[in-house]
C-alpha positions as CSV (number, residue, x, y, z in Angstrom):
1,X,4.6,-25.1,25.2
2,X,5.1,-21.8,23.1
3,X,8.2,-20.7,21.9
4,X,8.0,-17.2,23.2
5,X,5.6,-14.0,22.3
6,X,7.2,-11.5,20.1
7,X,5.9,-7.8,19.7
8,X,4.2,-6.6,16.4
9,X,3.6,-3.1,15.2
10,X,3.0,-0.8,18.3
11,X,1.8,2.7,19.3
12,X,2.8,4.4,22.4
13,X,1.6,8.1,23.1
14,X,2.3,10.3,25.9
15,X,0.0,12.9,27.1
16,X,0.4,16.2,29.2
17,X,-2.6,15.6,31.6
18,X,-3.9,19.2,31.4
19,X,-7.2,18.8,33.0
20,X,-8.7,21.0,30.3
21,X,-11.1,18.1,28.7
22,X,-12.5,17.7,32.4
23,X,-13.0,21.2,33.3
24,X,-16.6,22.7,33.4
25,X,-18.2,26.2,32.3
26,X,-20.8,28.0,34.1
27,X,-23.4,25.7,32.5
28,X,-21.9,22.6,33.6
29,X,-20.5,21.6,30.1
30,X,-17.1,20.2,29.8
31,X,-15.0,21.2,26.5
32,X,-16.4,18.8,24.1
33,X,-20.1,19.4,25.2
34,X,-19.6,23.5,25.0
35,X,-18.2,22.8,21.4
36,X,-21.3,20.7,20.5
37,X,-23.8,23.0,22.3
38,X,-22.8,26.0,20.2
39,X,-23.8,24.2,17.2
40,X,-27.5,23.0,18.9
41,X,-29.6,25.1,16.2
42,X,-28.3,22.8,13.5
43,X,-31.2,20.6,11.8
44,X,-28.4,17.6,11.1
45,X,-25.7,17.4,13.7
46,X,-22.8,14.6,13.5
47,X,-20.7,14.6,16.8
48,X,-17.4,12.9,16.4
49,X,-15.8,12.4,19.8
50,X,-13.9,9.7,21.8
51,X,-15.4,7.1,24.4
52,X,-15.7,9.0,28.2
53,X,-15.7,12.5,26.4
54,X,-19.3,13.0,27.6
55,X,-21.4,12.6,24.3
56,X,-24.5,11.4,26.3
57,X,-24.7,14.5,28.5
58,X,-24.0,16.7,25.2
59,X,-27.1,15.4,23.7
60,X,-29.0,16.1,26.9
61,X,-28.1,19.6,26.8
62,X,-28.9,19.7,22.8
63,X,-32.0,17.8,23.0
64,X,-33.6,19.9,26.1
65,X,-32.7,23.2,23.9
66,X,-34.4,21.9,20.8
67,X,-37.6,20.9,23.0
68,X,-37.4,24.1,24.7
69,X,-36.5,26.5,22.3
70,X,-36.6,25.3,18.8
71,X,-40.3,24.2,18.4
72,X,-39.6,20.4,18.5
73,X,-42.3,18.0,20.3
74,X,-40.4,15.2,21.5
75,X,-36.9,13.5,21.4
76,X,-36.0,9.9,20.8
77,X,-32.6,8.4,21.7
78,X,-31.4,5.2,19.9
79,X,-28.8,3.0,21.3
80,X,-27.6,-0.3,19.7
81,X,-28.3,-2.2,22.6
82,X,-29.9,-1.7,26.3
83,X,-27.1,-1.6,28.5
84,X,-26.0,1.7,26.7
85,X,-29.7,3.1,27.5
86,X,-28.4,3.7,31.0
87,X,-26.2,6.5,29.7
88,X,-29.4,8.4,29.4
89,X,-30.9,8.2,32.6
90,X,-32.2,11.0,35.0
91,X,-29.6,13.6,35.3
92,X,-30.0,16.9,37.5
93,X,-28.1,18.9,34.9
94,X,-29.1,22.1,36.9
95,X,-27.3,21.3,40.0
96,X,-24.2,22.0,37.8
97,X,-25.6,25.2,36.1
98,X,-28.0,24.3,33.5
99,X,-31.4,25.8,33.1
100,X,-33.1,22.3,33.2
101,X,-33.0,18.7,34.2
102,X,-33.0,15.6,32.1
103,X,-35.5,13.2,33.0
104,X,-37.1,10.1,31.2
105,X,-40.3,8.6,32.7
106,X,-39.8,5.1,33.4
107,X,-42.4,3.7,30.8
108,X,-40.4,5.5,28.2
109,X,-36.9,4.1,28.9
110,X,-37.5,0.9,26.6
111,X,-34.0,-0.3,27.3
112,X,-34.9,-1.1,30.8
113,X,-37.5,-4.1,29.7
114,X,-36.1,-7.4,30.0
115,X,-34.9,-8.8,26.9
116,X,-35.1,-5.7,25.0
117,X,-32.0,-6.6,22.9
118,X,-34.1,-9.8,21.4
119,X,-35.4,-8.8,17.9
120,X,-39.0,-10.6,18.8
121,X,-39.0,-8.4,21.9
122,X,-37.8,-5.3,20.2
123,X,-40.7,-5.7,17.6
124,X,-43.3,-6.0,20.4
125,X,-42.2,-2.5,21.5
126,X,-43.6,-0.8,18.8
127,X,-46.6,-0.4,20.3
128,X,-44.7,1.4,23.0
129,X,-43.5,3.9,20.6
130,X,-46.9,4.5,19.0
131,X,-48.0,5.3,22.6
132,X,-45.0,7.6,23.3
133,X,-45.6,9.4,20.2
134,X,-49.3,10.0,20.9
135,X,-48.4,11.2,24.5
136,X,-47.7,14.6,25.8
137,X,-44.4,13.1,27.2
138,X,-41.0,14.4,25.9
139,X,-38.4,11.8,25.9
140,X,-38.2,8.2,24.8
141,X,-35.1,6.0,24.9
142,X,-34.9,2.6,22.8
143,X,-32.7,0.2,20.9
144,X,-31.9,0.5,17.1
145,X,-33.9,-2.5,16.6
146,X,-36.9,-1.1,18.4
147,X,-36.5,2.0,16.2
148,X,-36.1,0.2,12.9
149,X,-39.1,-2.3,13.6
150,X,-41.1,1.2,14.6
151,X,-40.4,3.1,11.5
152,X,-41.1,0.0,9.2
153,X,-44.5,-0.1,10.7
154,X,-45.5,3.4,11.1
155,X,-43.4,5.3,8.5
156,X,-41.2,8.3,8.9
157,X,-44.1,10.8,8.8
158,X,-45.1,9.9,12.1
159,X,-41.9,11.6,13.7
160,X,-42.3,15.0,12.1
161,X,-41.2,17.9,14.4
162,X,-39.1,15.2,16.6
163,X,-35.5,14.9,17.4
164,X,-33.9,11.6,16.4
165,X,-30.8,11.0,18.2
166,X,-28.4,8.0,17.2
167,X,-26.0,6.8,19.6
168,X,-22.9,5.0,18.2
169,X,-23.8,5.8,14.6
170,X,-21.0,3.7,12.9
171,X,-23.8,0.9,13.1
172,X,-25.3,3.0,10.2
173,X,-24.3,2.3,6.6
174,X,-25.0,3.7,3.3
175,X,-25.3,0.0,2.2
176,X,-28.9,-0.4,0.9
177,X,-29.1,-3.5,3.2
178,X,-28.7,-1.5,6.2
179,X,-32.2,-0.8,7.5
180,X,-31.3,2.0,9.7
181,X,-29.2,3.7,7.1
182,X,-32.2,3.5,4.8
183,X,-34.7,5.1,7.3
184,X,-32.2,7.9,8.1
185,X,-32.1,8.7,4.2
186,X,-35.7,8.7,4.2
187,X,-35.9,11.2,7.3
188,X,-33.5,13.4,5.3
189,X,-35.6,13.3,2.0
190,X,-38.7,14.1,4.0
191,X,-36.5,16.7,6.0
192,X,-39.2,17.2,8.8
193,X,-37.1,16.0,11.6
194,X,-33.9,17.2,13.4
195,X,-30.9,14.2,13.6
196,X,-28.1,14.4,16.1
197,X,-25.6,11.5,15.4
198,X,-22.9,10.4,17.8
199,X,-19.8,8.2,17.3
200,X,-16.7,7.6,18.7
201,X,-15.5,5.6,15.9
202,X,-17.0,7.1,12.6
203,X,-15.8,4.7,10.3
204,X,-17.5,1.0,9.7
205,X,-15.0,-2.1,10.2
206,X,-16.1,-3.6,6.9
207,X,-14.9,-0.3,5.2
208,X,-18.4,0.5,3.9
209,X,-19.2,4.5,4.4
210,X,-21.3,5.4,7.1
211,X,-23.5,7.9,4.6
212,X,-23.5,8.4,1.2
213,X,-21.5,11.8,0.6
214,X,-24.6,13.8,-0.6
215,X,-26.2,13.0,2.8
216,X,-23.3,13.6,4.6
217,X,-22.8,16.8,3.2
218,X,-25.8,18.2,4.9
219,X,-24.6,17.4,8.3
220,X,-22.7,20.2,10.3
221,X,-19.9,18.4,12.2
222,X,-18.5,18.9,15.5
223,X,-15.1,16.8,16.0
224,X,-13.4,16.5,19.3
225,X,-10.1,14.4,18.7
226,X,-8.7,11.6,20.9
227,X,-5.7,13.5,21.5
228,X,-7.5,16.9,23.0
229,X,-9.6,14.1,25.0
230,X,-6.7,12.5,26.5
231,X,-3.9,15.4,26.7
232,X,-6.9,17.1,28.7
233,X,-7.3,14.6,31.5
234,X,-6.2,14.9,35.1
235,X,-4.6,11.5,35.7
236,X,-3.9,9.4,32.5
237,X,-0.6,10.5,30.7
238,X,0.2,7.7,28.6
239,X,-1.4,4.8,26.2
240,X,0.5,1.9,24.9
241,X,-1.0,-0.3,22.0
242,X,0.9,-3.7,21.4
243,X,0.0,-6.4,18.9
244,X,1.9,-9.8,19.9
245,X,2.4,-13.0,17.9
246,X,2.4,-16.4,19.6
247,X,2.8,-19.9,18.5
248,X,0.8,-23.0,20.4
249,X,-2.2,-22.2,22.4
250,X,-2.9,-18.6,23.5
251,X,-3.7,-19.9,27.1
252,X,0.3,-20.7,27.5
253,X,1.0,-17.3,26.2
254,X,-1.3,-15.1,28.0
255,X,0.6,-15.0,31.1
256,X,3.4,-13.3,29.0
257,X,1.6,-10.2,28.2
258,X,-0.8,-10.3,31.7
259,X,0.0,-8.3,34.7
260,X,-2.4,-9.4,37.4
261,X,-1.6,-6.5,39.4
262,X,-3.4,-4.2,36.6
263,X,-7.2,-3.8,36.5
264,X,-7.8,-5.9,32.9
265,X,-10.4,-6.8,30.8
266,X,-9.7,-9.9,28.9
267,X,-11.7,-11.0,25.6
268,X,-11.4,-14.2,24.7
269,X,-11.8,-15.1,21.0
270,X,-15.0,-16.3,19.4
271,X,-15.5,-19.8,19.2
272,X,-15.1,-19.4,15.4
273,X,-11.9,-18.1,15.3
274,X,-8.7,-19.5,14.8
275,X,-7.2,-18.6,18.0
276,X,-10.1,-20.6,19.6
277,X,-9.6,-23.6,21.5
278,X,-13.0,-24.9,21.0
279,X,-14.5,-24.4,24.6
280,X,-15.0,-20.9,25.8
281,X,-16.1,-22.2,29.4
282,X,-12.7,-24.2,29.8
283,X,-11.0,-21.1,28.3
284,X,-12.2,-18.7,31.0
285,X,-11.3,-21.5,33.5
286,X,-7.9,-22.1,32.1
287,X,-7.0,-18.2,32.3
288,X,-8.1,-18.3,35.9
289,X,-6.3,-21.5,36.8
290,X,-2.8,-19.7,35.1
291,X,-3.6,-16.9,37.5
292,X,-3.6,-19.0,40.8
293,X,-5.7,-21.1,42.8
294,X,-9.6,-21.2,42.9
295,X,-11.1,-20.2,46.3
296,X,-14.9,-20.3,45.5
297,X,-17.2,-17.4,44.3
298,X,-18.2,-14.4,46.4
299,X,-22.0,-15.3,47.1
300,X,-22.8,-11.5,47.2
301,X,-21.2,-10.5,43.9
302,X,-20.6,-13.9,42.0
303,X,-17.0,-13.0,41.6
304,X,-14.7,-15.8,41.2
305,X,-12.1,-15.8,43.9
306,X,-8.5,-16.8,43.0
307,X,-5.4,-16.9,45.2
308,X,-2.3,-15.8,43.9
309,X,1.1,-17.4,45.0
310,X,1.9,-14.4,47.0
311,X,-1.3,-14.7,48.9
312,X,-3.6,-12.0,47.4
313,X,-7.0,-12.7,46.2
314,X,-8.1,-11.8,42.7
315,X,-11.9,-11.1,42.1
316,X,-12.8,-12.3,38.8
317,X,-15.9,-11.4,37.1
318,X,-16.6,-14.3,34.6
319,X,-19.1,-13.0,31.7
320,X,-18.3,-16.2,29.5
321,X,-20.5,-18.2,31.9
322,X,-23.5,-19.7,30.1
323,X,-25.3,-19.9,33.4
324,X,-27.7,-17.0,33.0
325,X,-28.7,-16.9,36.5
326,X,-24.8,-16.4,37.6
327,X,-24.1,-14.2,34.8
328,X,-27.0,-11.5,35.6
329,X,-25.6,-11.6,39.2
330,X,-22.3,-10.7,38.0
331,X,-23.4,-8.2,35.6
332,X,-25.2,-6.5,38.2
333,X,-22.4,-6.4,40.7
334,X,-20.4,-4.7,38.0
335,X,-23.3,-2.2,37.3
336,X,-23.9,-1.6,41.1
337,X,-23.4,2.5,41.5
338,X,-22.4,2.2,45.2
339,X,-19.0,0.9,43.7
340,X,-18.6,2.6,40.6
341,X,-15.7,4.6,42.6
342,X,-14.5,1.6,44.4
343,X,-11.1,0.4,42.6
344,X,-11.0,-2.7,44.4
345,X,-14.5,-3.9,43.6
346,X,-13.2,-6.2,41.0
347,X,-9.7,-7.0,39.4
348,X,-10.3,-9.0,36.2
349,X,-13.2,-9.4,33.9
350,X,-13.0,-12.2,31.5
351,X,-15.6,-11.7,28.5
352,X,-16.4,-12.9,24.9
353,X,-19.2,-10.7,23.2
354,X,-19.7,-8.4,26.4
355,X,-17.8,-5.7,27.9
356,X,-17.0,-3.5,24.7
357,X,-19.3,-0.7,23.2
358,X,-20.6,1.4,26.0
359,X,-19.3,-0.7,29.1
360,X,-18.1,1.9,31.7
361,X,-15.4,0.6,34.0
362,X,-12.8,3.7,34.6
363,X,-10.5,1.6,36.5
364,X,-9.4,-0.7,33.5
365,X,-5.8,-0.3,33.1
366,X,-5.3,-2.9,30.7
367,X,-7.8,-4.4,27.7
368,X,-6.1,-7.8,26.6
369,X,-7.7,-9.1,23.3
370,X,-7.1,-12.6,22.0
371,X,-7.5,-13.1,18.1
372,X,-8.3,-10.4,15.8
373,X,-11.9,-8.7,16.1
374,X,-14.2,-8.6,13.4
375,X,-13.5,-5.0,12.8
376,X,-11.4,-1.8,13.3
377,X,-14.7,-0.3,14.9
378,X,-14.7,-3.2,17.4
379,X,-11.1,-2.7,18.3
380,X,-11.6,1.3,18.8
381,X,-14.7,0.4,21.1
382,X,-12.5,-2.2,23.1
383,X,-9.6,0.5,23.5
384,X,-12.2,3.0,24.6
385,X,-12.8,0.6,27.4
386,X,-9.1,1.3,29.2
387,X,-8.9,5.1,28.4
388,X,-11.2,6.3,30.8
389,X,-9.6,8.9,33.5
390,X,-9.3,7.9,37.2
391,X,-7.3,8.7,40.3
392,X,-3.9,6.8,40.4
393,X,-4.2,5.6,36.8
394,X,-1.4,7.1,34.9
395,X,-1.2,4.5,32.5
396,X,-3.1,2.3,30.3
397,X,-2.8,-0.2,27.4
398,X,-4.6,-2.4,24.9
399,X,-2.8,-5.5,23.9
400,X,-3.9,-7.9,21.0
401,X,-2.7,-11.4,21.2
402,X,-2.5,-13.0,17.4
403,X,-1.6,-16.5,16.5
404,X,1.6,-16.2,14.3
405,X,1.1,-16.9,10.6
406,X,2.3,-20.5,9.6
407,X,3.0,-21.0,6.1
408,X,2.4,-24.9,6.5
409,X,-0.8,-24.2,7.9
410,X,-3.7,-25.0,5.8
411,X,-5.4,-21.7,7.2
412,X,-2.4,-19.8,6.1
413,X,-4.6,-17.4,3.9
414,X,-6.6,-16.6,7.1
415,X,-3.7,-16.1,9.3
416,X,-2.0,-13.6,6.9
417,X,-5.2,-11.8,6.9
418,X,-5.5,-11.4,10.7
419,X,-1.8,-10.2,10.8
420,X,-2.7,-7.6,8.1
421,X,-5.8,-6.5,9.9
422,X,-3.5,-6.1,13.3
423,X,-1.4,-3.8,11.2
424,X,-4.0,-1.8,9.8
425,X,-5.5,-1.3,13.2
426,X,-1.8,-0.2,14.7
427,X,-1.5,2.3,11.8
428,X,-5.0,3.6,12.1
429,X,-5.0,3.8,15.8
430,X,-1.8,6.0,15.5
431,X,-3.5,8.4,13.2
432,X,-6.4,8.6,15.5
433,X,-4.4,9.3,18.6
434,X,-2.2,11.9,17.0
435,X,-2.7,15.7,17.0
436,X,-4.6,16.9,14.1
437,X,-2.5,17.9,10.9
438,X,-3.5,21.0,8.9
439,X,-1.6,21.3,5.8
440,X,-1.3,24.4,3.5
441,X,0.8,25.5,0.7
442,X,3.9,27.3,1.6
443,X,3.7,31.2,2.1
444,X,0.2,31.0,3.3
445,X,0.9,32.8,6.5
446,X,1.1,32.0,10.3
447,X,-2.1,31.0,11.8
448,X,-3.4,32.2,15.3
449,X,-2.5,30.5,18.4
450,X,0.4,28.3,17.1
451,X,3.8,28.3,17.9
452,X,6.3,28.2,15.3
453,X,9.2,27.2,17.4
454,X,12.0,29.5,18.7
455,X,12.3,31.8,15.4
456,X,8.6,31.9,14.8
457,X,7.2,31.9,11.4
458,X,9.6,32.2,8.4
459,X,8.6,33.4,4.9
460,X,9.8,31.4,2.2
461,X,10.8,28.5,4.5
462,X,8.8,25.3,5.5
463,X,7.2,26.1,8.6
464,X,5.8,23.6,11.6
465,X,3.2,25.3,13.9
466,X,1.6,23.5,16.8
467,X,-1.3,24.6,19.2
468,X,-1.2,22.9,22.5
469,X,-4.5,24.3,23.2
470,X,-6.2,22.2,20.3
471,X,-3.7,19.7,19.7
472,X,-3.2,20.5,16.1
473,X,-0.5,21.3,13.8
474,X,-0.1,23.5,10.9
475,X,2.4,22.3,8.4
476,X,3.5,23.9,5.0
477,X,4.1,21.7,2.1
478,X,5.8,22.9,-1.2
479,X,3.5,21.8,-4.2
480,X,0.4,20.8,-2.2
481,X,-2.9,21.4,-4.2
482,X,-5.5,23.1,-1.9
483,X,-8.9,21.9,-2.0
484,X,-11.5,24.3,-3.9
485,X,-15.1,22.7,-3.2
486,X,-16.8,23.4,0.2
487,X,-17.2,19.6,0.4
488,X,-13.2,19.0,-0.2
489,X,-12.4,21.4,2.1
490,X,-14.4,19.9,4.7
491,X,-12.9,16.2,4.0
492,X,-9.4,17.5,4.1
493,X,-10.3,19.3,7.5
494,X,-12.6,16.7,9.0
495,X,-12.4,13.4,7.5
496,X,-9.1,12.3,6.7
497,X,-9.1,9.7,9.1
498,X,-12.2,8.3,7.6
499,X,-10.0,8.1,4.0
500,X,-7.1,6.4,5.9
501,X,-9.5,3.9,7.5
502,X,-10.4,3.0,4.1
503,X,-7.0,2.9,2.9
504,X,-5.6,0.6,5.8
505,X,-8.3,-1.6,5.3
506,X,-7.6,-2.5,1.6
507,X,-6.1,-5.8,2.1
508,X,-3.7,-5.6,-1.4
509,X,-2.2,-2.2,-0.3
510,X,-1.5,-3.4,3.0
511,X,0.1,-6.5,1.3
512,X,2.3,-4.7,-1.1
513,X,3.1,-1.9,1.3
514,X,4.4,-4.4,4.1
515,X,5.9,-7.6,2.6
516,X,6.5,-6.6,-1.1
517,X,9.8,-4.9,-1.3
518,X,9.5,-4.3,-5.3
519,X,6.5,-2.2,-4.8
520,X,7.2,1.4,-5.2
521,X,5.9,3.8,-2.6
522,X,4.4,6.0,-5.1
523,X,2.0,3.0,-6.1
524,X,0.7,2.8,-2.8
525,X,0.5,6.7,-2.4
526,X,-0.6,7.7,-5.8
527,X,-2.2,4.9,-7.3
528,X,-3.9,2.9,-4.4
529,X,-4.8,6.1,-2.7
530,X,-6.2,7.6,-5.5
531,X,-8.6,4.9,-6.5
532,X,-9.8,4.9,-2.8
533,X,-10.5,8.5,-3.1
534,X,-12.2,8.4,-6.5
535,X,-14.5,5.6,-5.7
536,X,-15.3,7.4,-2.2
537,X,-15.8,10.7,-3.8
538,X,-16.7,10.5,-7.3
539,X,-18.5,13.9,-7.7
540,X,-15.3,15.7,-6.8
541,X,-13.1,17.3,-9.6
542,X,-9.9,15.6,-10.3
543,X,-8.1,18.6,-8.7
544,X,-10.1,18.3,-5.5
545,X,-9.5,14.4,-5.6
546,X,-5.7,15.2,-5.7
547,X,-6.0,17.6,-2.9
548,X,-7.6,15.1,-0.6
549,X,-5.1,12.2,-1.7
550,X,-2.2,14.5,-1.0
551,X,-3.7,15.6,2.4
552,X,-4.4,12.0,3.4
553,X,-0.8,10.6,2.4
554,X,0.7,13.7,4.1
555,X,-1.1,13.0,7.4
556,X,0.1,9.3,7.4
557,X,3.6,10.2,6.4
558,X,4.0,12.6,9.1
559,X,2.5,10.7,11.8
560,X,5.0,7.9,10.9
561,X,8.0,10.1,10.4
562,X,7.0,12.0,14.0
563,X,7.2,8.7,15.9
564,X,10.5,7.6,14.1
565,X,12.1,10.6,14.9
566,X,10.9,10.5,18.6
567,X,11.8,7.1,19.2
568,X,15.1,7.2,17.2
569,X,17.4,7.6,20.6
570,X,15.1,5.6,22.7
571,X,16.2,1.8,23.1
572,X,12.5,0.6,23.9
573,X,11.5,2.7,20.4
574,X,8.9,4.4,22.5
575,X,8.9,8.3,23.2
576,X,8.8,9.2,26.9
577,X,7.9,12.7,26.8
578,X,4.7,14.4,26.4
579,X,6.3,16.7,23.7
580,X,8.6,13.9,21.9
581,X,5.9,13.3,18.9
582,X,5.9,17.2,18.5
583,X,9.4,17.3,18.6
584,X,9.7,14.2,16.3
585,X,7.6,16.0,13.8
586,X,9.8,19.2,13.5
587,X,13.0,17.5,13.8
588,X,11.8,15.5,10.5
589,X,10.7,18.6,8.8
590,X,14.3,20.4,9.7
591,X,16.2,17.7,8.6
592,X,14.4,17.4,5.1
593,X,14.5,21.1,5.0
594,X,12.6,21.6,2.2
595,X,9.1,19.7,2.5
596,X,7.6,18.9,-1.0
597,X,4.8,16.6,-1.8
598,X,6.8,14.7,-4.3
599,X,8.9,13.8,-0.8
600,X,5.9,12.6,0.7
601,X,4.9,10.6,-2.0
602,X,8.2,8.8,-1.7
603,X,7.3,7.7,1.8
604,X,6.1,3.9,2.2
605,X,3.2,4.5,4.5
606,X,3.9,0.9,5.8
607,X,7.7,1.0,6.2
608,X,7.6,1.5,10.0
609,X,5.0,-1.5,10.2
610,X,7.3,-3.5,8.0
611,X,10.4,-2.6,10.0
612,X,9.0,-3.9,13.6
613,X,7.4,-6.8,11.8
614,X,10.8,-7.8,10.7
615,X,12.0,-7.6,14.3
616,X,9.2,-9.6,15.9
617,X,8.1,-12.1,13.6
618,X,10.1,-15.6,12.8
619,X,12.6,-14.9,9.9
620,X,11.6,-17.9,8.2
621,X,8.0,-17.2,8.5
622,X,8.2,-13.8,7.3
623,X,10.0,-15.2,4.3
624,X,7.3,-17.3,3.7
625,X,4.4,-15.1,4.0
626,X,6.2,-12.6,1.7
627,X,6.6,-15.3,-0.7
628,X,2.9,-16.4,-0.7
629,X,2.0,-12.4,-1.3
630,X,4.4,-11.9,-4.2
631,X,2.9,-15.0,-5.9
632,X,-0.2,-13.1,-5.8
633,X,0.9,-9.9,-7.7
634,X,-1.9,-9.4,-10.3
635,X,-2.2,-7.7,-13.7
636,X,-2.8,-4.0,-13.8
637,X,-6.5,-3.2,-14.0
638,X,-7.8,-0.4,-16.4
639,X,-8.4,1.7,-13.5
640,X,-4.9,1.4,-12.2
641,X,-3.5,1.9,-15.9
642,X,-5.5,5.2,-16.4
643,X,-4.2,6.5,-13.0
644,X,-0.6,5.8,-14.0
645,X,-1.0,7.3,-17.3
646,X,-2.3,10.3,-15.6
647,X,1.1,10.3,-13.6
648,X,2.9,9.7,-16.8
649,X,1.4,12.9,-18.3
650,X,2.8,14.9,-15.2
651,X,6.3,13.1,-15.2
652,X,6.5,14.3,-18.9
653,X,5.6,17.6,-18.0
654,X,8.0,18.1,-15.3
655,X,10.9,16.2,-17.3
656,X,10.2,16.6,-21.0
657,X,9.9,12.7,-21.9
658,X,7.7,9.9,-20.9
659,X,8.6,7.4,-18.4
660,X,10.7,4.3,-19.5
661,X,10.0,0.8,-19.5
662,X,13.9,0.2,-19.0
663,X,14.3,2.8,-16.3
664,X,16.0,1.7,-13.0
665,X,13.4,3.7,-10.9
666,X,10.4,1.0,-10.3
667,X,8.2,3.8,-9.9
668,X,8.9,5.1,-13.5
669,X,8.7,1.7,-14.8
670,X,5.2,1.3,-13.4
671,X,4.0,4.8,-15.0
672,X,5.4,3.3,-18.1
673,X,3.6,-0.2,-17.9
674,X,0.6,2.1,-17.6
675,X,0.9,3.8,-20.7
676,X,2.1,0.8,-22.6
677,X,-1.3,-1.0,-21.1
678,X,-3.7,1.8,-22.4
679,X,-1.8,1.7,-25.7
680,X,-2.2,-2.1,-26.1
681,X,-5.9,-2.1,-25.2
682,X,-6.3,0.7,-27.8
683,X,-4.9,-1.3,-30.6
684,X,-6.9,-4.3,-29.6
685,X,-10.2,-2.3,-29.4
686,X,-9.5,-0.4,-32.7
């Protein structure tokens, strides 16, 4: 048996349920769709919007306009797997006010062909793509694989004067080995197609950029935040994200974090994961056995029937089953449109690789995942399964059950890595789910539509404004560097979460921030963040890179401090009011009185995670893990020394002396070490 399950870094967000994100205008467009449609004339359009915000329909509106009014001949919709192709089925848009309907001729929805995800079958669809291009029909839907093979075979020229719409765009990568990414760059070089890219997770789990900066700068972005989406629902008011450590077998721990009364998707670990017990079929059976007594399978749906101790019957969809016929019957039952509005159709879904991206079950109240998943993107997609709005569904949660690191375990490195990834996912989701921050230097004046509190905007003071309509903060920070180039301004306004995704996926950074007490905050906020931004944006000036760095660390610090203040008086460490986070940010700024960038640089972005981890992990194990991390302290690199020396020059300008190697301040000692490193290297090279 296990000892017990312990909570790790968690996120809890409350929303106002204003209904704004679900209201439609006279053309039948919801808020996000209307925003995207306003940019329909752009040749290259990137739509970043959460699951369930209506990206598929937004594309229908845009594609129809491009075909009817912008002179394009055809539209090719490209999706990662065939199940997502159903999102682009015939839709009577005119019924809701639009001037045309969306129709796809049956022979041109290649996702409906059996086996369309198999590479061999996908390659065989190239002939269908060729036939479509030669036809007078207007819309084709196919998988990423089919599209890649088609472009390989017939070249980019065959797609001139057409719209290429890529759904789940995070599958693209700037890596030259990513064929879809290579093809898109070729299309942009030729510049004779229109491209619409859509994603709810515009960062890749492997921390490789989705697009090269020079390509990304050609896209016009439409961003609809998670905060806007979730705050504008009719029913859902709270989302909780929790990470839990367990010792022993996860089967024994799962009942401690699973409520059978909640509609739940359980993702069991990959057979190669350390949490796996080695037999996926038995694991699914053991989960069902832990829930109650098996009473057979429903002959119509294929759902397993489990009787609980109180006599109620749970209907469980087993997607782990290797029997193809049985699994297909279960999948068909889950997709049955006659039951999409029936809350009681199914109670629990157990899956391994399915029920993630594009899977739509609005009643899901709990996404429970065992073991760390392969990427942050996958985590975001799984969380998206639980964030649909549905009548009677006021709260939802995501739980990640992770094996506790054990320093005596041979696989301790992997275990620590999973822990660090869980912390990274928690921190990133906190950023993604929070209101958007806009930072400006002091005394730049109030922005329209923002509430600056009871006293309003005050010249000469640190002002914090919040717009409930757009879910945005406006915050003034002393000493803030404002971005100058158009690209730097775009990054600060739109892409800070992508910068932070790269930051929290840097293992050494998270190790130091969470487990090493001797690491000064500035090493993380100035050096580590500075390195990531220099690598990510090499063509930006030093001043613009510094502006991006400051905006990124400020966003992370304000999110952490807002949560800290919001939960300060709550025994459960969770904010309860939908205004608690906004109030928490205001309270922090009020307490510090004079908000300066130097103060923000002294805030460890991982301090909240460190505090929660100290409470939730066994003290002896935490010490062992910290000792392992501290042994890995590595020597300075030339790049780090150069950045430290640049900081040392600023230090001297401000204080009149260079940093000292004997200072009591660890950050001053680090800067001095950077200068000393470069001096030693200059002597040895000379």
